N, C-alpha and C positions, 0 to 999 in steps of 0.2 A: 805608042803610049809615052815613051820618053820620060822627060823630067816630071811632067804632071802625073804620069802613072806611078813613078817612084814615090811622089808625095802622097798619093792616095793609098799606096801600099803601106807606107810608113804610118799614116794616120790610122789605118786598120790595125796595124801592129800596136800602136799606142792604146787604141781603144780596147784591144784584146787583153793587153797587159793590165790596163786599169780594171777591167772586169775580173781578172785573176786576183788582183790586189784586194778587190772588194770581198771576194770569197776568203782570201787568206785572213783579212782583218776579222771577218765573222768567225772563222775557226779559232783564231787566237782569243777572241772575246769569250768564246764558249768552251775554252779548254778545260774549265772546271764545272761545266754544266752536266748534270747527271744524265746518262744515256744519250748524249749528243752525238750525232753522226756528221762528221765534217763534209764539206762540199769541196771537191776538187774541181779543177778547170781543165776542160778538154779543148785543145786547139785543132781547128780544121782549116786546111788550106783552101783557097778559092782561086781556081784556075780559069782564066778567060778562054773562051772557045775560039782559038786561032789555028792557023795552019801549022803543019809540022815544023817548018823552018822559022816560024814567027812566035813560037811558044815562049812564054815568060813565066816566072814563078808565081806571080799574082799575090793577092793579099791573104789575110787570115781572119778567121771568125772564132770567137770563144763561146763555149757552152759549158753548162754545169755538169758535173759527174758525181752522182750520189755514191755514198759508201755505206748504204744501209746494212749490207751483209758483213761488214767488218766490225767485230765486237770490240768494245773497250775493255780495259782491265777490270777485274773484280776487286772491289775495295771493301774489306770487312768493316762493319760498323758496330757489330755486337747488338744491334737492335733487331728483334725478331720480326717486326713488321716491315723491315726492309728486305726486298727480294730482287733478284736479277735472273736473267735468262742466260743459260749456257747453251749456245747453238742458235740456230735460226728460229725466228718467230717474234711475235709481239704480244704484249698484254692487251686484251680488249678492254676499252674503257668507255665511259659515257660522260656527257657534259650536262651539268645541272642548268635548268632554265627556270626562271621565276616569272609567274604571270603578274598582271597588274594588281590582282587581288591578294598576292602574297603566297599563293600556292606554288609548290615546287614540283618539278617533274624532271625526268632524265631523257636525253635524246635516244631515239630508237635506233638510229644508225650509229654503229660503234666507231670510235677512234682508236688508233693503234699506237702503242708506245713501248719503249724499252725503259722508261723511267719508272722505278719501283720503290720510291720513298713514300710508302703508304702509311697513313695514320687514320685513326677513327675520328670522325667528326661528331657533332652533338647528336646526330640521328643514327649513329652506329654504322654509318657507311664508310667504306675505305676510300680515301682520297689521297692523291699524290701531291707533291709540292707545286705542281702546275695547275691544280684544280680539276683534275680528271679522275673519275670514279671507277674503281675496279669492277669488272664484270665477271660472271661465272655461271655455273650450273648449280642450282639448289640441290642440297643433299638431305635425304630423309634422316632425321637424327636417330631414329630407332633402327632402321635396317642398314643405314650407311650407304644406300644406293643413290647415285646422282641421276637427275633427270636427263633426258637426251633432247630437250627442246632447244629453244633459242636462248642464248646467254642473256642474263639480266643483271642489273646493278646489285652487287652483293651488299646485304644489310644484315648485321648481327642481331640476335634477339634483343629487344629493348626491355623485356621483363625479366624477373628473377627465374632461376631454374627451380621448378617445383621439387619437393622432397620425394624420396622413394623409400618405401618400407623395405626392410631386410626380408628377403624371401629365400635366400640360400647362403649357407655358411660352408666354407671349406676348412676342414680341421685335419691336419696331418702331422704326424710326429712319431717318435719312438719311445716306448715305455721300457724302462729297465727291467731286466729279469728279477733283480732284487732292488726294491726302492730304498732310498736312504732312510725313510721313516716306515719301517715295516709295522704291520698290525701288532699291537700289544693287547692281548685279550683282556688285560686288567683295565686298560684305558680306552679301548676302542669303543666307538659309539655308532649304533646301539650295541649292547653286549652280544658277544658271540658272532655268528656269521652276519655280514652285512648283506641282507637280502635285496635283490634288485626289484623291489616292489614299491615304487614311489616313496622311498625312504626320505625323510627330511631330518636335518640336523638343526636343533634349536640353538639360539644364541647362547644359552647357558652351557651347552655342551660343545661350543665351538672350539674351545681350547684343546680338548681331547681329540676332536676331529682333525685339527691342524697338526697335532703331534703324530697322527696316524696317517697322514696324507702328504702328497707332493704337489707342487704347483703345476697347473696344466696350461698356463698362458691365458691371455684375454684378447677380446676383440670388441670394438664398439659397434653396436647394432642400432637400428632406427625403427621407429613406428611410422604409421601413415602420415603423421604430421611432421616428421623429420626430427622428433625428439630423440636425442642420443641416450644410450645406456650402455654400460660396460658389462659385457658377459665375461665374468671371472670364473675360471674352472680349477678344480683340484681332483687328483686321482688317489684312490685308496686301493690297496691290494688286500682283498678280504681273506678270511681264514680258509676259504675254499680254493684259494690260489688264483682267483680271477680278479680283474680290475673293474672298479666302478668309477664312473665319471659323475661328478657333482658340479653344480653351478651355484653361484651366490645369487639368491633371489631377493634378498632384502638386506642391504648393507647396514641399515640402522636398526635392525631387529634387536630386541632385548628380552631377557627372561626366557619364557617358554615359547616365544614366537619363532617360527621357522626362519632360519637364516640361509641354509644351504639345502638344495633339493637334488635328489637323484635324477640323473638324465639317461644313462645307458650303461649296461654291463658289457664288458669286453672279454673275450677269450681268444687264446692263440694256440696254434699247434706247436709241436716240438721244434719246428723250424722258424718260429717267430712270426708266422703268417696269421692274420686275423681270421677267425672262424665264426665269431659272434660279435656283432650282428651278422646274419647270413648275407645280407646285401650291404654294400658300402654306403648307400644313401639311405638315411633314416628320416622319416617324416616326424616333425615335432609340432605339437599343438599345446596351447596353454602356457607357453613360455612367457614369464613375467619377471621383470627386473626393476626393482624400486618403483613400481607402479607403471612402468613402460612396457607395453605389449606389442612386439613386432608383428604378431599374428602368425598364422600357420607358415612354417618354413621347413626346409630340408637341410640336413647337415651331411656333407659328403666326407666320409671317413676313409676314402681311398688312399692307400699308402700308409695306413697305420701299421705299426710293427712292434714286436717285442724281442729286441736283441740285447745281448749283454752290454751293459754300460757301467763302467766303474764309478761314475759320478752318482749313480742311483737316482738321477733326476730325469724328468720328462724332457726330451729334446725336440723342440718344435721345428718342423720343416716348412709349414705353411699354415697360417690361420688368417682367413680373409672372409669378407662378406660383400654383398652387392647393393646394400642400401646407402643412402646419403641424405644429408639435410638440405634444406633450401639454401640457395646461394645467389649472390648478385654478380653481375658481369664485371670482371676486372680488366679484361683486355682481349687481344686477338693473338692467335698462334698460327703460324704457317707450317704445314708439314712439308717434307722435302719432295713430295710427289705433287705439290700444288693444291693440297686440300687446306681449306680455311677452317679453323676451329675457334669457337668462343671459349674463353677461359673464365672460370668462375671462382669465387672466394673459397669454395670448399675443395679446391684443388683439382676439380674435374674439368674435362674438356668436352665440348659438344660439336660434332661436325656440322658445318653450315653450308659450305659450297666448295666446288672444285673450280679453280681459276681457269678462265677461258684463254687459251693460247692460240693465236691464229698465224698461219703462214700464207704466203702468196707465191704463185708461179712467177710473177713479175714484180717481185718486191722492190726492185730498184726504181720502178715507175710509180710508186705510191706518191700521192700529193702531200707535200710537206706543209705543216701548219705551225702556228705559234705553240709554245709549251712542249715541244718535243713529241708531238703527235703527228700521225699520218692518216690520210683518208684514202679509201679505195678509189682507183681511177680506171678508166677504160683499158689502159695498158697493163695494169697490175693484175687484173683478174679478180675473181671473188675470193674472200677469205676461206681458208681451209682450216677448220678448227680441229684441235687435237695436238697434244704436246709433241707426239712423235719422238724424234731423237733429241728433243730439247729437254734440259733439266732445269728445274727451278731451284736456284741457290738462295738459301735463307740466311739472314743476318748480315747482308751486305748489299752493295749497289754496283751497277755497271758504270764505270767512269766514261768520260768523253773519249772518243777515239782520235781526237785531235792532239797531236804532239807538238808542244811549243817549239822545241828545237828544230823539228822538221819544217814547221811553218815559217820560222825565221830564215831558214836556208832558202825556202821558196820565195820569201819576200825579197831577199837580197838578189836572187836571180831575176825576179820580176822587175825590180827597180833597175837593174843593169840593162835588161831588154828594153824597158821603156825609154831609158836614156839613149840607147843605141838607135832606136827608131826616131827619137827627136833629132839626133845628129844627122840622120838621113835627110830629114826635112831641111835642116840647116845647110847641108851640102847641096841639096837640090836648089835651094834659094840662091846660094852663091853661084851655081851654074847658070841659073836664069839671069842673074845680074851680069855675068860674063857675056851671055848671049845678047842682052840689051846693049851692053857697051860696044859690042862688035857692030851693031847697027848704027850706033852713034859715030 
């Protein structure tokens, strides 16, 4: 081999170090790229097949070494549509294609990425900064169950959320043993005992009624068209010692028109436990508030009590209902378990899909493509869907796993190795010159 072998070996060394420098330059260039995985360089020695006493060190070959399994640091952004994976796995994404006629479709074969800077496009699809669309499993908005089929491109509803009429009200609280406004037989309306028989209070007599009652809280209810109305309530403790619940049926009533309507009589035992109504859930029909009729509904009075309270006021513990008005889409919300929700202007959220997270037995062998995505290869194996031990972090992104200081150290070492190999060639050239001079 001799001098020519030394030169060939040095050339292979220079080529390998140049290859390493190429990877280092790419790592430095992508040190701020979201979800980027650096490419390290693996050096392999090449030994000629010679006898035991003639063995030489040989040259070197450089190959790439993927770092797909090494996560970058989590960087909080405060943006809810930014997500990152903690642990192994990749987001499944699709790529949009457009036909000559202008129609759009998405690739059926998924691409896999750790880049999670997703935003909504004009068609309510979730797309990241590299142009890849998030995929997942559709969720039934009523049952909340996700399908178990093939993941598809996630699209939020493009229309408004339809209204829902109130069908159930939860009403809980504590009535004082002695109200702050006890019944005054001279002012109470109607005179004498307030009978629980569809009693109404006219607008003309409202003043006496207010003086003989305490506030019971309010809740907004909705009819089938989503029209809101405020269900305002008040309590009177009648001369029989039991409580009557009234609601305001017409806030603009005047004169002899009914303004407050009896709803339910309540009785409690000596321990403050409710005995009337006998069941905690009461069906109500014909409820009308300022012309708005939610329709038949039930009111759950579970938890109503009558304990001593020095304030003499009704203490609310929970007043809620299940109706809502129509609403427009305002954005997207990611749950910490990977569920995607559509956010609406009425403050409600509707489940849309579960994010598809894929793992591979041979993740290091995935085919690397532009935009921080990977494709399945023969060596990677098929994708295994399911988050497993991975957690989806909301409100932040996975940074590049390339560290500039580390890359600069490698660059200096690579430069020194390249120069050393060049000096070997210079030395070999000088030796060849000496050999030629001997002949002369």
